[in-house]
N, C-alpha and C positions, 0 to 999 in steps of 0.2 A: 695371428696369421703365421703360418709355418715359415721358418727361416732356412731350413735345410731339408734336403731329401736325398736319400740313398738310391743307389740303382735298383736295389730289391724292391723298393717301394713302387717302381715303375713296372714291375712284373707281377701283376696280379691275376685273379681268375678272369676268364674270357667273357667279360661283360662291358657294356658301355658306361663309363662313369660320367660324372657331371660335366667334365670337360669334352665328351663326345669320343673318348678314346676307347679302343677295343683293348681289352686286358686278356691275357692268355693264361691258360691253366685249367685245372679241374674245378668244379664247383666247391666252394669252401665248406668245411664242416664247422658250423657256427655253434658256439657254446652258449646256448640261450639261458642256461641257469644262471650265468654270471649276472644277468639283469635283475635277478631276485635279491641281489645284495644291495642293501641301501647305500653303503659306502661307494660302491661302483656307479650307482645311478648319480650320486652326488658329484663324483668326478665328471661324469658325462655332462652334467648340468652345467658344471663350472667351465668346461672346455667349449660348450656350444652356445651358452646363454648370450654372449656378446652378439651373435649374429645367427640367429635360429632359422632365417628365411630358407636356406637351401634344404636343410634337414626337414623342415615342416612341408615344403612343397613336394619333395620326392616321397615322403611318407604318405601324402595325400595321393600322389599318382601311383603309389604301389597299393593303394586302397587299404592302407593301414589306418589312416585317418579318413572320415567321411568329409565331403565338401563343406557341410555345415559346421562340423567341429573344426575343420582347417580354418574357415573364415572367422570363427569366434576366437580362435587361438590368436590369430593376427592382431585382434583388437586388445589383447592382454599386453602386459609388460613382457620383455624378452625372457626373463628368468621364469616368470609365472607360466608363459606359453610352453617353454620347454619341459618344465616340471609336469604340466598337465599332459603333454605329449608322452612323456616317459611313463606316467601312470597308466595311460591308455594302452601303450604298446606292451606293457607288462602283464596285461589282463590274460592273454593266451599264449600258448607256445608258438602257435602259428604267426601271430603277430610279432612276437619277439624275434622269431627267425627272420621275418621280412624286415624288421627294424635293423638288425645287424647287417643284413645285406645291403640296405640302404646307407647305412653308415659307412660301409666300404665305398660306396659310390661317391659320397659327398665329403670324404675325409680331407681332400685337398683343400676345402675352404677353411679347415680348422688347424689348430696348433700341432706341433710335432708330438707332444705328449698323447694327444688322441690317436694319432696314426700309429704310434707304438703300441697303444693299448689295442687298436684294431688288429694289429699283426699278431699280438699275443692270443687274444681271445677268439679270433676268426681264423684259426689254423687251416693250413692247406698243405697237404703233403707234396703238392706239385709246385709249390712256390719256387723251388730252385730248378725245376725242370726247364728245358728249353721249350720254346714255342714250337707248334706244329710246323713241319717243313713244306707242307702244301700251301705255298704262297705264290702270288703272281710274280711274273718275271720282273715288272717294274718295281716291285716291293724288294726283290733280292737286290736289284742294282742301287736302290735308294739308300745312301749312307747319310744323307743330310739329316741332322738331328730333327728338324722339324718334320720332315717327311716321315722319318721313323716313328716319331711320337703320334703323328695324326694320319698315318696311313689307313686305308680301308675304312674311312668314315662314310663314304658314299660310293655308290656303284660308278665305276669307270673314272674315278677321281685319281689323277696322277700329279704328283708334286715334282717340281724341278729338282734335279740332282746337283749337289755341290760336288764337283770333281775333286776339290781338295780334301773333302771329307774322307775319301777312300784311303788317303794317306795317314789319317789320324789313327792313333792307337785306340783300341777298343776302350781302354779305361777313360781316355779323354772324351771320347764320344758319349760315354755313359754320364760323365760329370756334367758335359754340356747339356745333355738331355734333361738331366735333373734340374739344372739351372733355369732352363727354358720353362720346364713345368712349374716351377716356383714363381717365375715371372708371370706366367699366364694365369695361375691361380690368384696371384695378387691382384692382377688386372681384373678379373672377374669378380673378386670380393670387393674391389673398389667400386666397380660399376653397379653391383647390387646395392650397395649402401647409398649410392647417389640416385638410383632410379627406383627404389622400392616405395618411396613416398611420392604421392602426387601432391603438387603444390595447392594448398587450400588458401586462397588469397585473403580470406577473411580472418585467417587464424594468426596472422603475424608469427611471432616466435613461440606462441603457445600451442598447446595441443588442441586438436579439433573439439569444439564443445557441441556442435550439432551434426557432425558427419565424421565418418571414418576416412583417413587419408591414404592408407595402404593401397598400392596399385592393384593388388589382387581383389580388394573390396571395392573401391571406388571406380575403377576403370569400367567404361562402358563402351561397347564397340561402336565403331564409326562406319558410316557409309562411304566407301572409297570406290571409285570406278574409273574406268579408262577416260582420258580427257582428249578433246579434239584441239586443245591449245589455241583456241580463238579467244582473244581477250580484248576487251574494250577498256584500256587502261584509264580512260577519262571518267569512267562511271565509277560511282561509289561502289566499293567492294561488296557490301551487303546486297545492293540492288542487282549487281551482276550475278551474284551467287543465287538469289532468289530466283532470278529469271532462268538460270541454268536448271535449277530443281525443278521449276515448273515445266521446263521443256522435257526433262528426263522422266520425271516421276509418273506422269500421266501417260506418257506415250509408250514407253518401253521398259521391259524388265532388265535392268542394267546388271552387268556382271559385277558382283560384289567381290572386292579384293581386301583380303585381311592383311594387316601389316606384315605378318610373318610370311605372306606368299607374295610379296612385292617382287622377289627375284625368282619366282617360279616359272618354269618354261612356258612360253607363249605358243599358242598353236600356229600363228602366222609365221614366227621365226623358226619353230622346231628345236628351240634351245632357250636356255635361261637368258634374260637380258643382263648385260653388264652395267649399263648406265640407266638409272631410273630417276625421273623427276616427280615429286609429289607436291602439288600446289594447293593452296586454299587460303582463304581470308583469314585475318587476324582473329584468334579465339576459336577457330574451327576444330582444333585439335591435332594439327600436324606434329608439333613437338611432343605431344602426349603419346601419339601413336609411335613415333620413334623411340620414346622412352620406354614404351612397352616392349618394342622389338628388342631393344638392347638388354632389358630385364630378362626377357625370355631366353636370350642367348646366354647371358652371364649365369643363369641358374641351370643352364644345361638342357633346356627343353625346346629350343627351336634354333633354326639356321646352324645346325651343328656341322654343316659342311664347311664353316669358316673357322680356321684356327684362331683368328683374332679380328675383332671389331674395333675401329678407330672412330669415335664420335667426336667431331669438331664443330664448334659453333662460330658462324662467321662474326658475331659480335665480339667474340674474343680474338679473332684474327685481325680485327681492326686495330689492335694495340701493337701488332708486329710491323715496325717501321724500317726494318733493315732487310736486305736481301739475305735469304737462308735456304738451305736445302730441305727437302722433305724429311730426310733423316733427322736434321737438327730440330725441325718443328715438332715431330713426334717425340723426340728425347725430351724437349722441353715440356710438352703437354702431359706425357706419360713417363715420369721420371723413373718409375719402378720397372719399366721395360727397356730401359737403355741398354743393358747387356744383351738382351734378346733380339733387339730390333734388326741388327745386320742379318741374323739368320732368318727372321720372319720375312723380311723383304726379299729374300731370295725366292720365296714361293708365293708370288703375288696372287695367283689363283685362289689361294686359301685366305685372302684378306678382304675385309669389307670396310669401306670408308663411308661414314654417314656425316654429310656436310649439312647442318642445320641452320636455316634462316638466311638464305642468300639475299633476301631483301634488306637485311641489316648490314650488309657489307658496304663500307664507305668507298672503297677503292673501285675505280671504273674497270670493267672486265672487257678486254678486247677479244671478241669471239672471232674476228676475221683476220687477225694477225696470223701470218704463216708459222706453223709449229716449229718451236725450237728443238734442237737435238739435246734433251737434258735427261738426266737419270736422278736417282734418289739422293745423289751427293752433290748435285749441281745447285750453286747458289743463284737464286733469281728472286724477284719480288714476290711477295705472297700472292698477289693477284695473279701473276703469271703461273705460279705454282698451281693454284686452284683451277685456272682455265685448263692447264695442261693435264691435270688429273681428271677433270670432268669430260674433256674431249677424248681422253684416252691416248694422248701422245705420250703420257707418263703412266707407266704401269697399266698397260692396256688389258692385261689378264685379270686385274683387280676388279672387284665390284664396287660401285659407287651409287649411293642414293643421296639426292639433295632435296631439301625442303625449301619452299619459297612462296611468297604471296603472288597473286595473279599479275600484278603490275610490274613484276621485275622480269626482265628480259633473260632468257635462258633458251636459245634456239633448240627447237625440237629435233633437229637433224642430228644432235649429238646423243640422243637418248633412244633407247629400244623400247622403253615404256614410259608413257606420260600419264599420270593419274591425277585425279581431283578429289579432294576430300569435300564431301557434301554435308558433313554433320550427322546429326541423329535422324533417324526415322521415328514415327510415332511410338513404336514399341520400345525404342531406346530412351525417348523422353520419359516414358513411365518407369523404365528400369532405373533411369538416373535419379528421378524424384524419390523412388523407393529407397535407393542407396543414400540419399542426401540426408534424409530424416531417419533417426532411429525409431521414431514413433510411426507405425504403419498407418495409424488413423490419420495423423496429420499428412503424411505422404499422399494418402488417397485423396484427401480434401483439397490438397494443393494442386494435384494432377487434375482432378475434376474442374477446378476453377481455370486452370490453364487451358484445357481442352475446349471449355465453353466460352472462352474469350478469344476472338479472332486475332486481335493484336498480340497477345501473349503467346498464343500457340504458334503462329508463324515465326516469332522470335526464337522459340525454344529449341528449333533445330540446330542452332549454334550452341555447342556446349557451354560456352562462357556466358551467353545469354541466359541459358537455362540455370546456371549457377546464380546469376544476379536476381533472376526472378524468384528462385527458391529462397534465396537470402532475404529478399524483400518480403516475401509472403510469410515468413516465419513470425512476423509481428502479428498477423492477423488470424492465424490458424493454429496457434499453440493449444495443446490439449491440457496444459497445466493451468489450474484455476488461479494460481498466484501470478500468472502472466497477463491477467485481464487488465492490468494497469498499463501495460505496454502499448496496446492499441489505442487506449484512451489518451496515452500521452501523445501518440502520433496525431490524434485528432482527424484522422482521415478514413475513408472507406477504403476497402481493398482496391488496389490500382487497376484502372481499365485501359489507360493509354501507356504508351512507351515512356513518356515523360514522367508519369506518376510512378511507374516501376522503378525508374532510376533514382527519383527523389526519395522514395521509401528505403531503396537500398542504401543511399547516402546517409540517411537519417540514422538507419540501423548501425552502420559503420561508426558514425560520429557518437552515438549514445553508448553503444555497448563495449566499444573498443577504445574509443579516444577519451572518454570522460569518466572512466571507472573511478568510483569513489567521489566523484563531484556531482553525480546526479543519482536521484532515486528512480525507480521503475515508473512512478507517476509524475515525474518532473515534466512540466509543460513543454511542448515543442519549441516555442519562442525562446525559452530559457536555454535549452539544449543548443540550438542553433546559434544563440548569441555568444556562448562560450567558445564556439568553434569558429566564429566569424573571421577573425584574422588569418587563421590557416586556410580556410576556404577561399578567401579573396586571393591570397598569394597563389594558391593552387590553381584557381580559376584563371587567373591572368596568365599563368605559365601555360595553361591548356589552350587559351584562346589565341594568344599571340603566336604560338608555335603551330597551331592548327591552320593558321593563314599561310604559313610557310611550309605546311605538309611535313612538319618535323615531329617524329614520334619517340626518338631516343635522346636522352639527355645525360650529360656527364655531371660531375660534382659542381663545377663552375656554372653550368647552365642553371641548376637548382639555386645556388647561392645568389645568382643575379636576381632571383625572385624572392629572396629571403627564406628559402627553404634549405635545411641542411640534411644530410644523410642521417644524423641523429634523429631529427624530427620524424623521418620516414620509419625508423624502427621503434619510436616510442610513443606516437600518436596514431590517431585513426588513419593517417596518411599511408600506413602500411597496408591498408585494405584497398587503397586506390592507385598508389604508385608500386610498381613492382621493381625491387632491387634486382639487378642482374649480376650475380656474383660468380665468378669462376676463380681459378686459382690466381690469376694476375688482373682481373678485370672488375671493374665497378661502374655500371651504367644503370640508368633508370628509365622506365617507361610506364605509361598507363597501361594496366594489364589488358585493356581492350581499347580500341580506337573510339568506340562509342562512349566509354567512360570519359575520355578526354573531351569529346564532343559535348556531352552533357554538362561537365564542369564549366567548359567554355561558354555554353548557353546561359548556365546559372549566373556566372560573372557578368555577362551582358544584360541579363534581366534585372540585375540588381543595380547596375551602373548606368543604364540609360534612364534618365529621370524626366524627360519630357517627350511629348507626342512627336514633335519634329525630329528628335534623335532616333525614335523607334522607326519612323518612316524612312529616314536617311539610311539607317542600318539595313533595313529590308531591301531598299533599292541596291545598295551595295552588294549585299550577300546573294541576292537573287539575280541581279542583272548587271553588276559591275559598275554601277553608277557611283562614283566617288563622292562622299559628302562635301557639300559646299561650305557649310559653316557649322561646326559643332566643337564644343570643348569636352564632350563625354569621352572618357578613357577609351572605351572600346572603338572609338572612330578617330583615334590619333595614330599617326605612324603605321598606316595600313600597308601591309606588303602582301599583295595577292594579285596575280595576273588573272585577267579575264577568263583565260582558258582553264582555270582551275575551279570555276564556280561550281561545277557539278560536284566537286568533293564537299561542298558545304551543304548538300541538301538535307542530310540527316540532322546536322547542326541546327538549320533553321527550324526544323520540326521541333527539336528539343527546346529552341528559344521560345517558340509560340507556347509550348506547354509550360514552360517556366514563367513566362509572362502572365498566363492565365492563372498560374499559382500565386502570383504576387498580388493580383487585384483583389481577391477576398482576404488577403492576409495570411496566406499559408507560408510566406517567407518572413514573417515577422521575427525579429531577431537577427535577421541579416540586413534588413532595410529599416531605417528609422523615419523615413519621410515618404509621403505618397507621390506618385507621379503627377506632374501638372495636369490639372483638369482630368484627373483619373476616370471620373464617371463617363466621360465622352470618348474614351479610348476605343471601345468596342465599335462605336459608329465610325470613328475616324479610320480604323483598320478596315472596316467594311468597305468604305469608299476606296481605299487603296487597292484592296483585292478586286473590286468591281472594275476599276480602271484597268488593271492588268488584263483581265479577261476581255474587256470592251475594246481597248486601244492596241494591244500587242498581238503580233502573230507568234503565239506561244508554241514552242517546241513541245512534242508530247511529254518528255520527261520533266520539263519545267511546269507544264500544266498539272501533271500528276503530283508534283511536289507542292504546289500552291493548294491542291485539295487536301493533301495531308496536313499541311499547316493549319488550314481552317479546322480540320478534325481535332488536331492537337489543342488548338485554342478553345474549341468546343463551346462557343457562345452563339446562341440563336441570332442575336442582333447583328453580330458581324457577318454570319453566313448568309442571312437574308438579304443583305446589301449585294452580295457578290453572286449568288446563285442565279437571279433572273438574267444576268448577262451571258450565261453560258448557254448558247443557242445550239452549238456543235461541239462535240468532244471527240477528238480523233486520237485514239491510243493504238492505232494499228502497229502490230508487231511488237507492242510493249508486252514483256512477260509479266503478267499480273497476278499477284498473290491474293488470298481472301482479304487481306488487310487493305490492299489497294482497292478492291471491289467495295469494301466497307466505307472507305474515304470517298469514293465516287457517289455511293448511295447517301452518305451523311450530308454531302453538300447539295445534290440535286434534289433531295427531298424538300429543300426550302424554295424551290423555284415553282411558281404557280403555272408556268408556261409549258408548253410541249417542247421537246428537244428535237430540233430538226434532224439531227444526225448523231448517233452514238456508234462509233466504229471501234469494235474490240476484235477485229480479225487477227488471227494468229496470236492471240494474247494467252492462250491455254489456260483459260479461268476455270474450266471444269464445271461439273454440277454444282460444287459447293460455292464457287464464285458467282454462278449465274443466280443461285438461290438467294445470295447476299444482295444481288441487284434487283430481285423480283419486284419490290414495291414501286420501282420507277420505270420499268420497262414498258408498261402500257402507254407512257407518254412519248415514246420515241418513234418519230415518223419513219425514219430509216434506221433500221436495226441490223447491224453487221456482226454476225457471230461465226464467221467462217473459221474452220480449223481450231476449235476451242476445246477439244477432248470431251465433247458432250455425248450423252447417250440417250436412251428412250426416256429416262427421267427427266432430262432437259426438254424433250418434246412434250411430255405431259405438263411440265411447268409453263412451257410457252403456249400450249393449247388452253390452258386455263386463262392466260393473259388475252388470247385472241377471242375468248368467249365472253370477256368482261364488257360490260356496257360502256366502261370508261376507255376502252382500247382505241389508240389513235395511231396504230402502226399501219404504215402504207407499204413499206418495203421490208421484207424479212429474208436475210441472207443466213442460211444454216449449212452451206456446203462444207464437205469435208469432216462432218461430225457422224458418228456411228449411231444413228438414230434407229436403224433396223426397221423391220416390218411393223413392229408394234408402234414405234414412233411415227411412222407414216400414217398408220390407221388413226392415231390420236389427232394428228394435224388435219386430216380430211374432216373428221367429225367436227373439229373446232371451227373449220371454215364454212361449214354448211350454213351457218346463220351469221357469219362475220360479214360486215358491209364496209370495212375499212381497208383491208390488204388488196393491193393491186398488183404487186409483183412478189412472187415467192421463188427462192432459188434453193433447190435441194439437190444440187450436184453431189454425187459420191458420198451418199449418206446411208448406204447399206439397205436401201429399200428394196425388197424382193417381190416376186409376184403376188405373194400373200399380203404384202403391204399395199397392194392396189385394190383389194377386194371391194372396198366401199367408196372408191374414188369417183366413180361415175355417179352413183347416187348422191353422194355429198356435194361435189363441185357443181353438178348440174343445177343445183338449187342456189348456189352462190352467185351473186350479181356483181360483185366489185373486182374480182380477180381478173387481170388482163393478160399476165404473163406467168407461165409456170415453166421452170427448167428443172428437168429430172435426169440429166444425162449422168452417165457413169454408175448407173444402178442396174443390177442384173434382174429385170423384171420379167424376163421371158416372153414367149410368144403370147401367152394369155394376157400379160400386162400390157404389152403393145396393142393388142385387140381392144383392151378396155380404153386405152387412150384414144384410139380411133374413134370409138363410141362417144366418148366425152367431146371429141371435137365436133362431132355431128350435133350433139345436144347444145354444145356451147361454141358456135362458130366464131364468136368475137374473142374467145380465149385462145391466146397463142401458146401452144405446147411445144417445148423443144425437148425432145426425148433421145435424139441421136446428135453426136458431135457435128456430123456432116449436114444437119438441117440448117445451120445458120453460119454464114461466113464471118460474121462479127464475132460469134462465140469461138470460132477456130482461132482467129487472130488473138482474141483475149487469152486463150489457153497458151498460144505461142508466146506471148508476152509473159505470162505466169511461169513458164518453163524457163525462161531466160532469167527472171527474177530469182527462181530457185537456184539456178546455177551460181549466182553471185552472193547468195545469202544461206549460210550454213544453218542458221537457226530455222529459217523457213524449210529448208531441205528436211531437217529433222521432223518437223511437224507433218510435212506432206508424206514423207517416206513411211513414218510410222502409221499414218492413217491409210496406208495402202493405195494412196491417191494416184500415183503414177501408173501403177498397174491396173487401176480400175479405168483410167483413160485409155490405156492400151487396149484393154478388152472391149470397151466401148467402140473404139476405132475399128477393131477387128470385126465386131458384130456388124457394122455398117459398111463393111469393106466391099460389098458386092452392088453398091449403088452406081448410078450412071457417071459418065466422065464430066469433067468440067473444072470450074475454079474452085469448087469446094472440095472436089476429089484431091486436087494438087495440094491444097492447103492441108487437108487431112494427112496426106502422105508426108508432107514436111513435119507436121506435129509429131507423127509417129516416129520419124527418124530422130528428132531433137529428143524425145523422151527416152528412146533406147540408148542414145549416146549418154545422156545424163545418168540412167541407171547403171550403165557400164562404168561410168567415171566414178560414181559413188561406191560401187563395188570395190573398185581398185583402191580408193582412198582408205575403205575399211580394212582392206588387206594389208595396207601399208606399203603399196608399190610406189 
């Protein structure tokens, strides 16, 4: 790193360098022949090999290196990469010329010797000439060294003028300018070294064996979009996110926001936001996205409007226990910027603060306290300092980005933009898998397996889940013939359930990273697990007891209380499960994903609950808050959990059932040495327990769904066969269901021999894929509610096949708010021609047009069971209405409701519906995106010429309410 810089070095040709500075002068005359000298190339290699990233990236962007060549060089050692790059650029005179131009741009990252070499061999007759005089007025007035250094970086950008600078001698200003440039260059180099590698949790302190970790190679773009900031903090993060994705993906094309564009101008504001909040669940990629942003700035390729970026982590701020000023905080965190900070802080508009991990901050934040009149030198508590910076009472002109998990309060009113990270889309899952494995054949096999397994595919949109899945799958899909012993050692088939995926991941970590030298490839699973038993039990107890307290961060003392030391984390397989969080002054630990903590907690409980009574008491406690009456099992001692936190244990209970299932056939042999009492009767005993829950409890929909998942994870026919017949009604109304949820519903209900009185999936957004997963059980549902479920004509084709089935028992079918279209309507009429079970059919707002009624008269006139048909909110035209009149004549006993004003009860039902939407944003999203409200308005307008009366008054009231709701929704979207 360069230690000194002269004024002349700051006056180069007029180009933008890696710091984003405009340099003045004529285009340099580059001596490309100098590169043909081997000794000169050796010098360049010596000067740049310690940190080749800036040079290589700028060469790629200058098209001197191809993208493929660039990525391959990043996988080499630094010296090897630079040597290969020099060999490439010397191939032609044009590439040599470009190389020397690039070298001028990136020289600030390197030593003084290289800069002198550049000045000598890239001569410019205009170096000593003064800059052009045609500059803006504000530039002439600006004598502040920061303003002078970073002026003209972006259109309309004006920096604060330091009045005292006017009195500074020109030589002093030049020296200060040089000093600041040195500090900023040191800052950028430090940030680059810290951000250019992505953490690969399976690698510990060693190099990656199965994947590249450089951020340019490994980073996969994330799906980030605007957020409505509505959070159910009591719900498990994963379930809340899955629901959000279900609502967003099917209904609307969301605005995709790349990390580098978080501070881009917003249409509603007409200017760039100053305060931005980015939220997302653990493992979704918030910190990695921020890391990419910092990397891009430090290498000079993004956010160049900022002179300096300060990235602070809340987990590090936890160690600040005394009042201090912002200036002192930054001096402590960025020691090499100490001399430049006073000048930098005089131009706050050019500064960006990134505050990562608000959810990890231990100090309470008082958002409602009146603002204090503080400045950068005021000593206050760090919590007050952060609140002032976020709210804008301190440095309001500076830009601030914070990241947090959804459960953490950070009022939306303080932010001009709120975003949510939704993880990967399907294309990104494939991209990530391809990048993870160096063998493309293995990558394709793993991706195909993920896509064809609902459980794994729905998990894979979370980047860290995707990593866990890829690691677990490596055991089964290796293309190396000598790896055949590995899957044999595991003695399992490729994982199908979530529990199996995590168990395979754990086994892989233990065998390949924790027991090197103590096991062979073919060492039996039981022997591998036995060697790791002591550590796994310590880790499992730590995971379980702290999970009950919702504690996810641990210090050294916490670990030692459970017999785990920081040295263990570095030297054993624990380094693949526990994540050391190290900064300059901090050492904390956490499981690198909440679900890893939940899985280990479940494994600990499955091993330490050794009787049927213990298992039943544990399930009563975890699922319903019933505290154990008498048990000496370690997991049931000293329980600290409030009943209102039970929802946070839902994923844990699923893992427990999966691990209990693994224990029964001996898959945990090596960790357990004695069977559970009366082990053979456990499936039946559990079946009776699940049966009683469905039979005697009024289950909330989330609890009912979790019990279905538990049964699927346990995956034993004897158990499910006891419980399934007791499920006569299943109401999952407004639950945002994934394909995996639908798989769980199907898995359980397939074991019931009886018809299901009611299956209510209204507003669940299951889509065609979810409906297809449920197909084998739909014919047994007497009342089937599929309203607003993102279905289209394919769903109508599927449902039509069910209605034609001889086994069909459907009496009521609700398909409202789905885009079935005219083709879907034609399919349904055909199916009903010979159906003799359906009595009520509701097709409100389903996109059926005049063409969709072509066969309605012919088909339904032959039907004998249908008694009610509702088809309001569809633009069937005059011809369609005439056909309905004809149908009424042929089937006088069939009640047809084609206009909203035909039925007073229907109008009242829609009024109640509008009121529901007003108070439920999730429902509003579904309705809005199905264009339902506009469809109702059009239907009311079509029927607006009917006679006066009660129906007319109710119709007018409904029209007014909908117009008010639409206006309100528009105002919310615009941010008013």
